[in-house]
C-alpha positions as CSV (number, residue, x, y, z in Angstrom):
1,M,-17.0,-12.7,27.4
2,K,-17.3,-10.0,24.8
3,S,-19.0,-7.6,27.3
4,F,-16.2,-8.3,29.8
5,L,-13.6,-7.3,27.2
6,K,-15.6,-4.2,26.2
7,I,-15.4,-3.0,29.8
8,I,-11.9,-4.2,30.8
9,L,-9.9,-3.1,27.7
10,P,-10.9,0.6,27.8
11,L,-10.1,0.7,31.5
12,L,-6.7,-0.9,31.0
13,A,-6.0,1.6,28.2
14,A,-7.2,4.6,30.3
15,F,-4.9,3.7,33.2
16,A,-1.9,2.5,31.2
17,P,1.2,4.6,31.5
18,A,2.1,6.9,28.6
19,K,5.3,4.9,27.9
20,V,3.2,2.0,26.7
21,F,1.9,4.0,23.7
22,A,5.3,5.2,22.5
23,C,7.2,3.3,19.8
24,A,10.6,1.9,20.3
25,A,12.4,4.8,18.7
26,C,10.4,7.5,20.5
27,Y,10.6,5.9,23.9
28,G,13.5,7.8,25.5
29,G,15.2,8.5,22.2
30,S,16.6,11.7,20.9
31,I,16.2,13.3,17.5
32,D,19.9,13.2,16.7
33,S,20.5,9.6,17.6
34,P,21.7,7.1,15.0
35,M,18.7,4.9,15.9
36,T,16.4,7.7,14.7
37,D,18.4,8.1,11.5
38,G,18.2,4.4,10.8
39,M,14.5,4.3,11.5
40,N,13.9,7.3,9.1
41,W,16.0,5.6,6.3
42,G,14.1,2.4,6.9
43,I,10.8,4.2,6.5
44,L,12.0,5.9,3.3
45,T,13.3,2.6,1.9
46,L,10.0,0.9,2.6
47,L,8.1,3.8,1.0
48,A,10.3,3.6,-2.1
49,V,9.8,-0.2,-2.4
50,L,6.0,0.3,-2.0
51,G,6.1,3.1,-4.7
52,V,8.0,0.8,-7.1
53,V,5.6,-2.0,-6.6
54,L,2.5,0.2,-7.0
55,A,4.0,1.8,-10.1
56,T,4.7,-1.6,-11.6
57,A,1.2,-2.8,-10.9
58,L,-0.3,0.4,-12.5
59,S,1.9,0.1,-15.6
60,L,1.0,-3.5,-16.0
61,L,-2.7,-2.6,-15.7
62,I,-2.3,0.1,-18.3
63,Y,-0.4,-2.3,-20.6
64,F,-3.3,-4.8,-20.3
65,I,-5.9,-2.2,-21.1
66,R,-4.0,-1.0,-24.2
67,K,-3.4,-4.5,-25.4
68,S,-7.1,-5.3,-24.9
69,E,-8.2,-2.3,-26.9
70,A,-5.8,-3.1,-29.7
71,L,-7.1,-6.7,-29.9
72,N,-10.7,-5.5,-29.9
73,A,-9.9,-3.1,-32.7
74,I,-8.3,-5.9,-34.7
75,A,-11.3,-8.1,-34.1
76,E,-13.7,-5.4,-35.1
77,K,-11.8,-4.7,-38.3
78,H,-11.7,-8.5,-39.1
79,N,-15.4,-8.9,-38.5
80,S,-16.6,-5.8,-40.2
81,P,-18.9,-6.1,-43.3
82,E,-16.2,-4.6,-45.5
83,A,-13.8,-7.4,-44.6
84,T,-16.4,-10.1,-45.4
85,K,-17.0,-8.7,-48.9
86,A,-13.4,-9.2,-50.0
């Protein structure tokens, strides 16, 4: 079955019309149409949301690293030989 798909799928892709490969906005659309503007704003909105999510995850990771370093410094200070003498 896999060998059949390896032969048939490239043949179907090779003989498919070019319209099959176009996205919904590019297929017969114009650059100045409202649909294109809406698609561009949608892409920018999704990129902005993705940027906010990634920035939040990065800031949380930095917060955890700094908190861990602070806790390790307190633990080392507490367990140092000078702290046990007093």
